[in-house]
N, C-alpha and C positions, 0 to 999 in steps of 0.2 A: 527405074530401079537400076542401077548403075552396073559396068559389064565387074565393078570388085565385087559389088554384093550378090550378083546373080550364082557364082560357086558356092557363099557361104549358106546362103538360101538351099540351093538343092543339097549340100551334105546334109542341113540339118534335115531336112524330108527324111533323105534315106537313113540317118540317125533313128527319126522317129517309127520308120517301116520297121528296121531292125529290132528296134526295142518291142513295137507291137507283135512282132513275130516270135519274141524269146518270151515275153510275158501270154501268148496265146498258148506256147508250147507246157510254160507250168501251169496254165491252170486246165489244158483238155484233159488228165486224169480226171479231175475234179467233175468238169462240165460231160465227162463221158459217163461218169459214175452216176450223176444226176439226171441225164438223160437215160441211163439202163435203167436205174431203182426208183424213178421217182415219177418222170415225165411219159414215159412208156408205159407203167403200170396204172397211172392216172386217165390214159389214152384208152386202154385195153380196158379198166373197169368200166368207162361209159358206153363202149359198146357192149360187154357184159351184159349192162343192164335194161339193154334194148332187147335181148336173147333171151328165148327159153335155154338156159345153160347150163346142163348137168352136167356134171364132174365127167361122167362117160356116157356117151349117146350121142344121137343127132341132136344139132341147135339150130333152134328156129326162129327164125325174126319174127317180134310180136311187139315192135315199137313199143309203146308207153305202157304194154299190159302187165308187166312188174309192177310197177308204179300203181296203177289201179288195183291189181289184187291186193299191195299189200295194204289199202285203206277200205276194200272192201268184203273181201273172203279170206284174209290171212286172220287167225282166230289170237295171232300171239303180236301180231307188232304194235295194235294201240297198244294196249297194258304195257307193251313195252316201252313206249312213247311215253306213256302219263308214268311209268316209273323212274325212267329220266326225267321227268320232270319233276315230280315230285322230290327226288335226291338231289337235282339240283337247285330247288328253291328251298330246301333246309339246310343242306351243305355249304352253298355260298356264303350267304351272310352270317352264317354260325361259326364258317371258318373264319372268316375276316373280322367280326367282333370279335373272337378269343385271340387272334392272332393280335390284334390294333392293342387289346388289353394286356394284354402278356408287356407288349413293348412297352406303355407307358408305363407299366409296373415296375419293369426292369430299367428304371432311369438311372441317372448318373450317380443317384445318393445310394443304392443298394448296393451293399458289398457283394463281392462276387458275383456280380451279373456277365461275366463273362462266361463263367461254370452253370450259370442256369440257363444262357442261352444255348449252349453247347448241348445240354442237357435234352431242353425242347427241340433241338435239331436232331438228338439222335435219329427218330422216326423216321425223318424224311431220306437219312441217309441208310436207312436199314433195310434190308430187302425186302418187299414187300410179303413175300411167303411168311418168313419169320413173324411179323406182326400178327399178321392174319392167325398163326398156329397159336400165340399168346393168346389172343383175345380168344379164340374158339375154344380153349381150357378155360377163360375166365367166365365166359356163358354158357357154357354146357350146361345141361340141368343139373350135374353135381360137379359145377365149377364153382370158382372161389366164390363169388358174388352170392350166389344161391348158397354155399355152404355158411358163411357168415350171417347172412340175414337169417338163416336156421337159427343156428348155434349162439347167435346173439340175441337176436328180436325174436324169434320163435315165428318167423314168416315164412309163408311158404311161395314165394315169386314164381311167374309163371316163365314158361322154356323159350327163351327169349328169341331164339334161332327158330324156332318151330311155330312160332305165332306172327299172322300175315302182317299185321300193322305192326309189330315192336321188331321184327327181323330187318323192315328196311329202317327204322329208327336206328339200331343198333350198326346197321351199315354205315349210315350218315355219324354216329359220335367216331366210331372204328375210324372212319376216315379222316374225320376233322383233329382227331388227336393224331395223326399218322401224319397229317402234311399241314399243320397250324403252323410247324416252324419257319417253314421257308417263306411265309408272309409275316412272321415275325420280325425276322431280318429284314427284311424290306422296309418296314416301318421302323425300325429302330435305327436303320441306317438314315431315313427320312427325320427322325425325331434330332437325329443328331446335327444335320445340318439346318436347324431353324437358325434364324439370324437372332442372333442374341440383342441386338438394338431394338430389332421389332419386338420382341417378349416385354423387354425393361421399357419400351413405352406402354406397353400396353397394363404392367402393372403400374406404372405411376396413374393411370388413367382411372386405376380401381379394378380392372380384370383379376379374377382371382378364381380357382378352384373349376367348376364344370363352365362357368361364364368365357373365363381363359381357353377350356378344352376346344368348347363349341364357336367361339366368336374367332380364336385365333391359330390353335394348334390345330385343329382339321383342315380349316381353308389351307393351311401353308403344305400340309403334307398332302393336299388332297389329289396331285398327280400320283403319287406313291399309291394311294387307295385307288384312282382309275386303274392303276396297272395290274394290282393285284385282284381286283375285283374282274375284269376284264381275262386274266390268266387263269384266275380261278372256275369262271364260267365254263371256259373253255375243256379245262380239264374233267369238270362234272359232267359234262356234256359225253364225256366220252369213259366215263367210269367201266371198267372192266373187273380188274384183278379182284376189289374188294368182296363185291356182291359174288363172282365166279367162285372163289377160295372159303370165303366165309358160310356162307345158306347153298351156295351151288343154283343160286337164282330162285328158291324156292324160300316158304312152302308153297306149294304150287308155282305159280309162275308173279309172287307178290314184288320179287328183288330182282327180276332180270332186266335189264339195262338194254338199252338200243343195241350197244357195241356186241352185246353178249347173244343177243338177237342174232346181228349179224352174222356173227362167229358161230352159230349152231345152223343156221343156213346154211354157210357154208361149208363146214366141215363135219356136222353130222347128220345133214339132211342133202346136201351134194346139190345144191340149189344156187348155183353162182349167180345165175343172172339175179333172183332176189335179195340176194346179199348184197350183190353193187346196188341195187336200186335201193336199198334201205340206208346203204354208206353215202349215196348222193344226199338221199332225204336229209340224213344228219350233218352232212356237209352244209347243206342250204340252212338248215336252223340255225348251226354256229355261225355262219356267215351273216344272217340276218339280224340275229341277237347280236352282234360283234358290230354290226354297222349303227345298229340302234344307239347301243352305249356309246361310239365315238359323237352320234350326233346329240345325245343327251349330255354330255360331257361340258358341253357349252356353258350349261345351266349350272354347274356343281364345281367345275374345275378351274384353280386359279393359279395359273402360270404366271410366275417371276416375269415382270417385263423390267 
């Protein structure tokens, strides 16, 4: 290093240090919010899960006792876990299939497709309370569906929200209706980005109809399908508002998902330790399923190189 370049090097290092301090000053409010509202609650929830932690009263360290209790002696945890699994297994494929079908149907040749997209996207941005109120009016014993079936066809349909099997199906259908517009837009954007030369080459080779869809279109948009599937699965595992507002978790405990179980343990029964343990079990399940999907994507997701 020459004498002429040394001052320039020191000046550059000093400027970088000043810029780093300025950048840290700009992001410090966000870092403080992250620490206060995310890192601290997460750390506290880990500690709470290891204690018998009532909302009011003495707290006692019990190690993994809450986790053991959930699987062995709590009568509501396993049904809630089962309900979450049933909802996820029904909701995810149905949501993705309906959204993909709508995206394919609302192709470039459809007039007014922008208006149709807005129409299907409205339930996504509508408050979930409003969506649920509409569906409760439709599904109640003297609601729209039962009234039309009785007056037009003379059919006496069951009370959907009071029947254990039908209640979960109605929660799934309502959730698909409320959320399919989001994935529809993702798939529509992916379909619009398809390379026309590839499609034209496939047509010349004789690919048409279902063969074109299965062999060409779906592999090309598989990254979008993978993204939609992962995000929809994560959303389904955390379902709460739909069963809480539509059925209240009933009849019995037929539609209580795991997040509602956590909510009840924390704010109804004041068992913060059990609620924290159940929350971490849910987190572990979501992380495991997401990791499995990322590992499996190598077999069916095709990225352009």
